[in-house]
N, C-alpha and C positions, 0 to 999 in steps of 0.2 A: 846967398842963396836968399831968393825972392819969398813973400810970405804965401802966394799960391801954390807954391810947391812944398811946403812945409804944410799946409792944409791939408793937400791931399795926401803926403804920407801919413797924417793922423788921422785921415778917415780911411786909408786903406787897411793900418792898423786898428783901427775901431770895428770895422767891418769882418776886420781876421776874427777879432775876441770874439763879437757876434755870433759869426759862424760856429765857433769851436763850443762857443757854449751851448749852440742851440742842437749843434751835431752829438756831443755828448750827452745832452739832456735825453734825446730821444735814441742813442745807439748805445747799448750795452756793450763794451770791449769784452765782457767775460760772455756774451753770447753770439757777437759774430767775429769775424775777421777784419772787420773796417777798420779797426785802430791801425795804429803804426807799430811795425815790431822792433823791438829792441836789436840793433847789431850787436852791442856789448854781450847780451846774453846768446844771441845768436851763435856768435863767434867761439865766446869761451864757459858758457853754460851757468855763469854766474849773474847773482841779479845786481844791475848797476845802481847809483843812487836813484833813479827816475824809474825803475821797475815797479810796474803795479799804478803808476801816477795817472793813467788813462782811467784804470778801473776805478781808483779813488777820486777823481773827478767827477764821474757819473754819478758815482753814489753820493758824493757832498752835495751836488746839486740836487739830488732827491730828497736831503735832507739827514742821510744816515751817516752821522757824523763818527760814530764809532767804527761801522765797517769801512770807511773811508780811510780812518785812522789805521785800520788793520793792513790793506795795502799800501800807504806809504805814508809816513809821519811828515815828509815836504809838503804835502799837498795844502798844509794849511800856513804855509809860507809863499802863496801863490801872490798876495798882493806886494810882498816883499820883491819877489822874482819881477811883476809887471813894472815895480817902480824903477828898478835898476835897468831893466831894458828902456825904458823912456831916457831915464840918466843917460844911458850909454849911446841914444841914438842921438841926444841933445850936445853930449859932448864930442862923439867921435864923429857924427855925420851931418849935422851943423855946425860945429864947432863953436857953441854956445860958451860964452864965456862966463856969463852968469853961473851956470852947472858946476864949472871948472871951478869955482871959487867957494861956491857954497855945498859943494859934494860934502856931505854929513857922514860918508863912512872914513875911515883911515886906513891907512895900509895895514895895521894890526887887523880890523875888522877883517879885512880882505883875508887874512892868513889864518885866522881863526876858523872864519867859513869855510876854508878849504881843509883844514884839518878835521874839522866836524864832518864836513863830506864824505874825504877818504876814510874817517873811522867808521862811520855810519855804513859805508860800502864795504869795508871788512866784516863788519860784527854782523850785518845782515847776511854773511855766507857762511857763518860759524853754523855747521848742522847740529848743535844741540841746545838743549834750554839754558839760558833763557834767551839768546840770539834768534832762536827760529820764530819769535814772533817780530823780529823787525822784518823778517821775508814777505813776501805778497802769498795769502792763501792758496793752494794749489787747486 
């Protein structure tokens, strides 16, 4: 793959990230319908692991760290998710051997992360204390 194409993909990713930060800084998903609708919640009525993430991101950008945590605890893992997306693009899209050899997470890490996400999803849908504190505020 040529270097110019790789730079183009990087710029698209960067501008998309900048757009999302600016969008969620100025648009409060709690007050408007401009955010994305959760298909999982729409069809099941249950909270997915990402439910409340848009509102949490908005509050995080405004320095309201506790309120962001109340909406979705995973908001504090955004840097990790962005890094993983970058590695996935490098490995699977650009076939970069350097990332395949130096990928710092093991298979066991992936299994543990999946278990944590599934447990979080189950626990945040139990309608009694203390689990209701894992669900986004109504």
